[in-house]
C-alpha positions in Angstrom: 0.0 0.0 0.0 2.3 2.6 -1.2 1.1 6.1 -0.7 1.2 8.3 -3.7 3.1 11.5 -3.1 2.0 14.7 -4.7 4.7 16.5 -6.7 4.4 20.2 -7.2 6.3 21.6 -10.1 7.3 25.2 -9.8 8.3 27.2 -12.9 10.6 30.1 -12.6 8.8 33.4 -13.4 9.5 37.0 -12.9 6.6 37.3 -10.4 7.7 38.9 -7.1 7.2 36.5 -4.2 4.4 37.1 -1.8 5.3 38.9 1.4 6.5 36.7 4.2 4.2 36.5 7.3 5.2 38.9 10.0 4.5 38.1 13.6 2.5 40.3 15.9 5.6 40.9 18.0 7.6 42.1 15.0 4.7 44.4 13.9 4.6 45.9 17.3 8.3 46.5 17.4 8.2 48.1 14.0 5.3 50.3 15.0 7.2 51.5 18.1 10.1 52.5 15.9 8.0 54.6 13.6 8.0 58.3 14.1 4.6 59.4 15.3 5.1 63.1 15.4 6.6 65.3 12.7 9.8 67.2 13.4 9.5 70.4 15.2 10.9 73.6 13.7 13.1 74.3 16.7 16.5 72.7 16.7 16.5 72.0 20.5 13.2 70.1 20.3 14.5 68.0 17.4 17.6 67.3 19.4 15.6 65.9 22.3 13.3 64.0 20.0 16.4 62.3 18.5 17.7 61.4 21.9 14.3 60.0 22.8 14.1 57.9 19.7 17.6 56.6 20.3 16.7 55.3 23.8 13.4 53.9 22.6 15.1 52.0 19.8 17.8 50.8 22.2 15.2 49.5 24.6 13.5 47.6 21.8 16.8 46.0 20.8 17.7 45.1 24.4 14.4 43.3 24.8 15.3 41.1 21.8 18.7 40.1 23.3 19.0 36.5 24.4 21.2 36.8 27.5 23.5 33.9 28.6 22.7 32.0 31.7 24.7 32.4 34.9 26.4 29.0 34.3 27.4 30.0 30.7 28.7 33.4 32.0 30.9 31.8 34.6 32.3 29.2 32.2 33.2 31.9 29.6 34.8 34.0 32.4 36.9 31.1 33.5 37.9 30.4 29.9 39.1 34.0 29.5 41.1 33.9 32.7 42.8 30.7 31.8 43.5 32.0 28.2 45.0 35.2 29.6 47.1 33.3 32.2 48.5 31.1 29.5 49.6 34.0 27.3 51.0 35.9 30.3 53.2 32.9 31.1 54.1 32.5 27.4 55.2 36.1 27.1 57.1 35.9 30.4 59.0 32.9 29.1 59.8 34.5 25.8 61.0 37.7 27.6 63.3 35.6 29.9 64.6 33.7 26.8 65.3 36.8 24.8 66.8 38.6 27.8 69.2 35.6 28.4 70.1 35.5 24.6 70.8 39.3 24.5 72.9 39.1 27.7 74.9 36.3 26.1 75.4 38.3 22.9 76.3 41.6 24.7 78.7 40.0 27.2 81.0 38.6 24.4 
């Protein structure tokens, strides 16, 4: 009892694709980013409007960030400390080696 699969053939055309579905959350975020009031004639009002829009947009972006867990943060911090310690030791060894080499060259 083999099931027959339906094959859909698609031809390449110049038609523009239909718009992708946009979620409600994305629509709300886009609506918040839109300018609701026109610019004022005064430069100082426009200045504060721009600052307000900057913080509004920053807040929207911060809400979209996926922050790491406490465990992930600690593991990455430990990795950075170990990595830094390794390279401090490597540079110290190279410094001692070059110092000994130059002392050997200079003393002769």
